[in-house]
N, CA and C atoms as an extended XYZ file, in Angstrom:
165
Properties=species:S:1:pos:R:3:atomname:S:1:resname:S:1:resid:I:1 pbc="F F F"
N        32.756        3.470      -17.864 N   MET     1
C        31.828        4.356      -18.508 CA  MET     1
C        32.180        5.802      -18.186 C   MET     1
N        32.521        6.073      -16.927 N   GLN     2
C        32.833        7.450      -16.543 CA  GLN     2
C        34.056        7.959      -17.303 C   GLN     2
N        35.066        7.106      -17.482 N   ALA     3
C        36.267        7.518      -18.222 CA  ALA     3
C        35.921        7.864      -19.669 C   ALA     3
N        35.034        7.096      -20.277 N   GLN     4
C        34.623        7.376      -21.646 CA  GLN     4
C        33.883        8.707      -21.738 C   GLN     4
N        32.997        8.942      -20.785 N   LEU     5
C        32.236       10.190      -20.802 CA  LEU     5
C        33.136       11.390      -20.552 C   LEU     5
N        34.088       11.239      -19.647 N   THR     6
C        34.989       12.338      -19.310 CA  THR     6
C        35.919       12.684      -20.460 C   THR     6
N        36.474       11.663      -21.100 N   THR     7
C        37.473       11.880      -22.153 CA  THR     7
C        36.880       11.916      -23.555 C   THR     7
N        35.597       11.550      -23.668 N   GLU     8
C        34.947       11.441      -24.982 CA  GLU     8
C        35.727       10.529      -25.914 C   GLU     8
N        36.255        9.458      -25.349 N   THR     9
C        37.052        8.485      -26.081 CA  THR     9
C        36.511        7.085      -25.806 C   THR     9
N        36.203        6.295      -26.839 N   PRO    10
C        35.749        4.928      -26.599 CA  PRO    10
C        36.840        4.108      -25.897 C   PRO    10
N        36.441        3.348      -24.918 N   ILE    11
C        37.368        2.489      -24.185 CA  ILE    11
C        36.801        1.080      -24.217 C   ILE    11
N        37.639        0.126      -24.550 N   SER    12
C        37.210       -1.259      -24.646 CA  SER    12
C        37.864       -2.065      -23.528 C   SER    12
N        37.110       -2.998      -22.975 N   PHE    13
C        37.635       -3.851      -21.913 CA  PHE    13
C        37.136       -5.261      -22.161 C   PHE    13
N        38.033       -6.197      -22.177 N   GLY    14
C        37.639       -7.582      -22.389 CA  GLY    14
C        38.438       -8.525      -21.519 C   GLY    14
N        37.773       -9.551      -21.024 N   VAL    15
C        38.415      -10.561      -20.191 CA  VAL    15
C        38.041      -11.930      -20.739 C   VAL    15
N        39.037      -12.759      -20.959 N   LEU    16
C        38.763      -14.138      -21.342 CA  LEU    16
C        38.547      -14.951      -20.076 C   LEU    16
N        37.358      -15.515      -19.934 N   THR    17
C        37.073      -16.385      -18.797 CA  THR    17
C        37.192      -17.812      -19.291 C   THR    17
N        38.244      -18.467      -18.885 N   THR    18
C        38.503      -19.824      -19.358 CA  THR    18
C        38.835      -20.732      -18.183 C   THR    18
N        38.655      -22.019      -18.389 N   TYR    19
C        38.983      -23.008      -17.369 CA  TYR    19
C        40.302      -23.710      -17.655 C   TYR    19
N        40.711      -23.697      -18.919 N   THR    20
C        41.946      -24.401      -19.293 CA  THR    20
C        42.773      -23.551      -20.244 C   THR    20
N        44.026      -23.908      -20.357 N   ASP    21
C        44.899      -23.235      -21.319 CA  ASP    21
C        44.394      -23.436      -22.742 C   ASP    21
N        43.842      -24.618      -23.007 N   GLU    22
C        43.330      -24.910      -24.342 CA  GLU    22
C        42.182      -23.967      -24.715 C   GLU    22
N        41.293      -23.701      -23.767 N   GLN    23
C        40.203      -22.763      -24.027 CA  GLN    23
C        40.746      -21.368      -24.306 C   GLN    23
N        41.717      -20.937      -23.539 N   ALA    24
C        42.310      -19.608      -23.738 CA  ALA    24
C        42.965      -19.510      -25.111 C   ALA    24
N        43.681      -20.543      -25.494 N   GLN    25
C        44.328      -20.537      -26.807 CA  GLN    25
C        43.295      -20.530      -27.927 C   GLN    25
N        42.209      -21.283      -27.762 N   ALA    26
C        41.165      -21.334      -28.791 CA  ALA    26
C        40.500      -19.973      -28.963 C   ALA    26
N        40.361      -19.217      -27.887 N   ARG    27
C        39.685      -17.922      -27.957 CA  ARG    27
C        40.614      -16.787      -28.363 C   ARG    27
N        41.891      -17.083      -28.517 N   SER    28
C        42.826      -16.028      -28.919 CA  SER    28
C        43.561      -16.361      -30.215 C   SER    28
N        43.020      -17.292      -30.968 N   ARG    29
C        43.621      -17.637      -32.266 CA  ARG    29
C        43.440      -16.506      -33.260 C   ARG    29
N        44.174      -16.582      -34.351 N   LYS    30
C        44.085      -15.567      -35.408 CA  LYS    30
C        42.967      -15.938      -36.379 C   LYS    30
N        41.724      -15.942      -35.849 N   ASP    31
C        40.580      -16.215      -36.705 CA  ASP    31
C        39.393      -15.370      -36.245 C   ASP    31
N        38.216      -15.638      -36.788 N   VAL    32
C        37.039      -14.819      -36.500 CA  VAL    32
C        36.520      -14.991      -35.073 C   VAL    32
N        36.994      -16.001      -34.357 N   HIS    33
C        36.527      -16.252      -32.995 CA  HIS    33
C        37.403      -15.594      -31.940 C   HIS    33
N        38.354      -14.783      -32.373 N   ASN    34
C        39.262      -14.114      -31.452 CA  ASN    34
C        38.492      -13.037      -30.683 C   ASN    34
N        38.369      -13.206      -29.366 N   LYS    35
C        37.555      -12.298      -28.550 CA  LYS    35
C        38.236      -10.944      -28.375 C   LYS    35
N        39.544      -10.896      -28.362 N   GLY    36
C        40.253       -9.621      -28.278 CA  GLY    36
C        40.005       -8.778      -29.513 C   GLY    36
N        39.990       -9.426      -30.658 N   ARG    37
C        39.698       -8.710      -31.905 CA  ARG    37
C        38.266       -8.195      -31.916 C   ARG    37
N        37.350       -8.975      -31.350 N   GLU    38
C        35.957       -8.532      -31.277 CA  GLU    38
C        35.850       -7.256      -30.442 C   GLU    38
N        36.526       -7.236      -29.302 N   ALA    39
C        36.491       -6.060      -28.426 CA  ALA    39
C        37.111       -4.853      -29.126 C   ALA    39
N        38.215       -5.071      -29.809 N   SER    40
C        38.870       -3.982      -30.532 CA  SER    40
C        37.984       -3.463      -31.669 C   SER    40
N        37.360       -4.373      -32.379 N   ALA    41
C        36.485       -3.970      -33.486 CA  ALA    41
C        35.306       -3.154      -32.966 C   ALA    41
N        34.765       -3.531      -31.833 N   ALA    42
C        33.656       -2.774      -31.250 CA  ALA    42
C        34.099       -1.361      -30.904 C   ALA    42
N        35.305       -1.223      -30.389 N   CYS    43
C        35.842        0.093      -30.044 CA  CYS    43
C        36.036        0.947      -31.300 C   CYS    43
N        36.589        0.371      -32.337 N   VAL    44
C        36.815        1.095      -33.590 CA  VAL    44
C        35.484        1.501      -34.227 C   VAL    44
N        34.508        0.607      -34.185 N   GLU    45
C        33.195        0.931      -34.739 CA  GLU    45
C        32.531        2.060      -33.955 C   GLU    45
N        32.691        2.053      -32.639 N   THR    46
C        32.144        3.128      -31.816 CA  THR    46
C        32.794        4.448      -32.164 C   THR    46
N        34.105        4.438      -32.332 N   LEU    47
C        34.828        5.655      -32.698 CA  LEU    47
C        34.342        6.195      -34.051 C   LEU    47
N        34.178        5.313      -35.021 N   ALA    48
C        33.703        5.721      -36.345 CA  ALA    48
C        32.289        6.303      -36.247 C   ALA    48
N        31.445        5.671      -35.457 N   PHE    49
C        30.082        6.175      -35.265 CA  PHE    49
C        30.098        7.568      -34.648 C   PHE    49
N        30.904        7.758      -33.604 N   LEU    50
C        30.973        9.065      -32.945 CA  LEU    50
C        31.486       10.142      -33.887 C   LEU    50
N        32.481        9.794      -34.684 N   ARG    51
C        33.013       10.776      -35.642 CA  ARG    51
C        31.961       11.166      -36.667 C   ARG    51
N        31.195       10.198      -37.126 N   ASN    52
C        30.153       10.478      -38.127 CA  ASN    52
C        29.011       11.304      -37.546 C   ASN    52
N        28.667       11.061      -36.300 N   THR    53
C        27.549       11.783      -35.711 CA  THR    53
C        27.947       13.193      -35.284 C   THR    53
N        29.219       13.434      -35.052 N   ARG    54
C        29.688       14.775      -34.666 CA  ARG    54
C        29.872       15.689      -35.861 C   ARG    54
N        29.995       15.099      -37.048 N   SER    55
C        30.231       15.887      -38.271 CA  SER    55
C        28.984       16.569      -38.751 C   SER    55
């Protein structure tokens, strides 16, 4: 949070907590359940929101 406030740049952090390789693979597939994509999308949406509110 401090890095975001200091740099005024959205920062995303995500960790896959899995018990097996199969779970990790399921959560990183190229589909809507990809958790990395969710984290990235949240960051992009935050950036778009900040740009719109600063204008």
